[in-house]
C-alpha positions as CSV (number, residue, x, y, z in Angstrom):
1,X,-5.8,-11.9,-7.4
2,X,-9.2,-13.6,-7.0
3,X,-9.0,-12.9,-3.3
4,X,-8.2,-9.3,-3.8
5,X,-11.0,-8.9,-6.2
6,X,-13.3,-10.2,-3.5
7,X,-12.0,-7.9,-0.8
8,X,-9.9,-10.6,0.9
9,X,-6.2,-10.4,1.7
10,X,-3.6,-12.8,3.2
11,X,-2.1,-12.2,6.6
12,X,-0.4,-14.9,8.6
13,X,3.0,-16.0,10.1
14,X,5.4,-18.9,9.6
15,X,3.8,-20.8,12.5
16,X,0.2,-20.4,11.2
17,X,-1.8,-21.9,8.4
18,X,-2.5,-19.6,5.4
19,X,-5.1,-17.2,6.7
20,X,-7.3,-14.8,4.7
21,X,-9.0,-11.7,6.0
22,X,-11.9,-9.4,5.1
23,X,-12.4,-7.1,8.1
24,X,-15.6,-5.4,8.9
25,X,-15.4,-2.4,9.0
26,X,-12.7,-1.8,6.4
27,X,-10.3,1.1,6.4
28,X,-10.2,3.0,3.1
29,X,-8.8,6.3,1.8
30,X,-10.3,8.0,-1.2
31,X,-7.4,9.6,-3.1
32,X,-9.2,13.0,-3.3
33,X,-9.8,13.0,0.4
34,X,-6.1,13.1,1.4
35,X,-5.4,15.3,4.4
36,X,-1.9,16.6,5.1
37,X,-1.2,18.2,8.4
38,X,1.0,21.3,8.7
39,X,4.2,19.4,9.6
40,X,3.7,16.9,6.8
41,X,3.0,19.8,4.3
42,X,6.3,21.4,5.4
43,X,8.1,18.0,4.9
44,X,6.6,17.7,1.4
45,X,7.7,21.2,0.5
46,X,11.2,20.5,1.8
47,X,11.5,17.9,-0.9
48,X,14.1,16.1,1.2
49,X,13.3,12.7,-0.3
50,X,13.4,11.6,-3.9
51,X,10.3,9.5,-4.6
52,X,10.4,6.8,-7.2
53,X,8.0,4.1,-8.3
54,X,8.9,0.4,-9.0
55,X,12.6,1.0,-9.0
56,X,13.4,-1.2,-6.0
57,X,10.4,-3.5,-5.4
58,X,12.4,-6.4,-3.9
59,X,14.3,-4.1,-1.6
60,X,11.1,-2.4,-0.3
61,X,9.3,-5.7,0.4
62,X,12.4,-7.1,2.1
63,X,12.7,-4.0,4.3
64,X,9.0,-4.3,5.1
65,X,9.6,-7.9,6.2
66,X,12.5,-6.9,8.5
67,X,10.6,-4.0,10.1
68,X,9.6,-4.9,13.7
69,X,5.8,-4.9,14.3
70,X,4.2,-3.2,17.2
71,X,2.1,-6.3,17.9
72,X,5.2,-8.4,18.6
73,X,8.2,-10.1,17.1
74,X,8.3,-11.6,13.7
75,X,6.7,-10.7,10.4
76,X,3.7,-11.8,8.4
77,X,5.8,-11.6,5.3
78,X,7.1,-15.2,5.2
79,X,9.6,-16.3,2.5
80,X,6.7,-17.7,0.4
81,X,4.7,-14.5,0.7
82,X,7.8,-12.5,-0.4
83,X,8.2,-14.6,-3.4
84,X,4.5,-14.5,-4.3
85,X,4.5,-10.6,-4.2
86,X,7.7,-10.5,-6.2
87,X,5.9,-12.7,-8.8
88,X,2.9,-10.4,-8.8
89,X,5.3,-7.5,-9.3
90,X,6.7,-9.2,-12.4
91,X,3.2,-9.7,-13.7
92,X,2.4,-6.0,-13.2
93,X,0.1,-6.2,-10.2
94,X,2.3,-5.3,-7.3
95,X,4.0,-1.9,-7.2
96,X,6.4,-0.1,-4.9
97,X,7.0,3.5,-3.9
98,X,10.5,4.3,-2.7
99,X,11.8,7.2,-0.7
100,X,15.5,7.9,-1.2
101,X,17.8,10.2,0.7
102,X,20.7,10.8,-1.7
103,X,21.4,7.2,-2.9
104,X,20.0,5.4,0.2
105,X,16.6,3.8,0.3
106,X,15.2,5.1,3.6
107,X,11.5,4.4,3.3
108,X,8.7,3.1,1.1
109,X,5.7,1.0,0.7
110,X,4.2,-1.6,-1.7
111,X,0.7,-2.8,-2.7
112,X,-1.4,-4.2,-5.4
113,X,-2.9,-2.0,-8.1
114,X,-5.9,-3.3,-10.1
115,X,-8.8,-1.6,-11.7
116,X,-8.9,1.9,-10.1
117,X,-8.0,0.6,-6.7
118,X,-4.7,0.4,-4.8
119,X,-4.5,-2.3,-2.1
120,X,-1.9,-1.1,0.4
121,X,0.1,-3.9,2.0
122,X,3.1,-2.7,4.1
123,X,5.5,0.2,4.6
124,X,8.8,0.8,6.3
125,X,11.1,3.7,7.1
126,X,14.6,4.1,8.5
127,X,14.4,7.9,8.7
128,X,11.4,9.7,10.2
129,X,8.7,10.7,7.7
130,X,10.2,8.8,4.7
131,X,7.3,6.4,4.4
132,X,4.7,9.1,5.1
133,X,6.1,11.2,2.3
134,X,6.1,8.2,0.0
135,X,2.5,7.5,0.9
136,X,1.3,11.1,0.5
137,X,3.1,11.3,-2.9
138,X,1.5,8.0,-4.0
139,X,-2.0,9.1,-2.9
140,X,-1.6,12.4,-4.9
141,X,-0.4,10.4,-7.9
142,X,-3.3,7.9,-7.7
143,X,-5.8,10.9,-7.6
144,X,-4.2,12.2,-10.7
145,X,-4.6,8.8,-12.4
146,X,-8.3,8.6,-11.5
147,X,-8.1,5.9,-8.8
148,X,-11.2,5.8,-6.7
149,X,-10.1,3.8,-3.7
150,X,-7.1,2.9,-1.5
151,X,-7.6,-0.1,0.6
152,X,-5.8,0.5,3.9
153,X,-7.1,-2.8,5.3
154,X,-6.6,-2.2,9.1
155,X,-7.4,1.1,10.8
156,X,-4.6,3.0,12.5
157,X,-4.3,6.5,13.9
158,X,-1.6,7.2,11.3
159,X,-4.0,6.4,8.4
160,X,-6.9,8.3,9.9
161,X,-4.6,11.4,10.2
162,X,-4.3,11.2,6.3
163,X,-8.0,11.2,5.9
164,X,-8.7,7.4,5.9
165,X,-12.0,6.3,7.3
166,X,-13.9,3.1,8.1
167,X,-16.7,1.7,6.0
168,X,-18.8,-1.4,6.3
169,X,-17.6,-4.5,4.4
170,X,-20.7,-4.5,2.2
171,X,-20.1,-1.0,1.1
172,X,-16.4,-1.7,0.6
173,X,-17.3,-4.6,-1.8
174,X,-19.7,-2.2,-3.6
175,X,-16.9,0.3,-3.9
176,X,-14.5,-2.4,-5.3
177,X,-17.0,-3.2,-8.0
178,X,-17.5,0.5,-8.9
179,X,-13.7,0.9,-9.1
180,X,-13.5,-1.9,-11.8
181,X,-12.3,-4.7,-9.5
182,X,-13.4,-7.9,-11.1
183,X,-11.7,-11.3,-11.1
184,X,-10.7,-10.8,-14.7
185,X,-9.3,-7.3,-14.2
186,X,-6.0,-6.7,-15.9
187,X,-3.0,-5.4,-13.9
188,X,-2.3,-1.7,-13.8
189,X,1.0,-2.1,-15.7
190,X,2.6,1.0,-16.9
191,X,0.7,3.5,-14.9
192,X,3.4,4.1,-12.4
193,X,6.1,6.4,-13.8
194,X,9.6,4.9,-13.9
């Protein structure tokens, strides 16, 4: 949690030492700046997926670990990392958003919520648009709750299409401080509806 409060996040594989990252520039999304294109707006209106929060954290993070990466085989979510995030979930820091189709978990994401910032970590889907709907729903919810910042970590075309943008690391660290991110910040327990 100290690393997150300083704008640093872990990202490494089984065959690597523990590596910590703080990219410059940093990809962020301000919840009020969410952009939804026409096809995604139509998908959201369809209400095909039932979106829940913190109902299946372990299943979401396990599915994220099994989702193939574009960069190559393997996952950065090692067994130790899975257990660490599950512990953070139990402490109220890590949260999941789930997309269900009937009774099947078909997409979702997880991240760390502290202060008025959500640090996005990973997402998965087994049906097109499931994780995108989960993400758009989360961003809307975070805006309602007064969150100031979503840390997207790495820039992608997908995130840019939702309104994310790059900012310099120095500005990112200032934004963390403004969003109430301090080493002693308490978890955002209870803010995600059950």
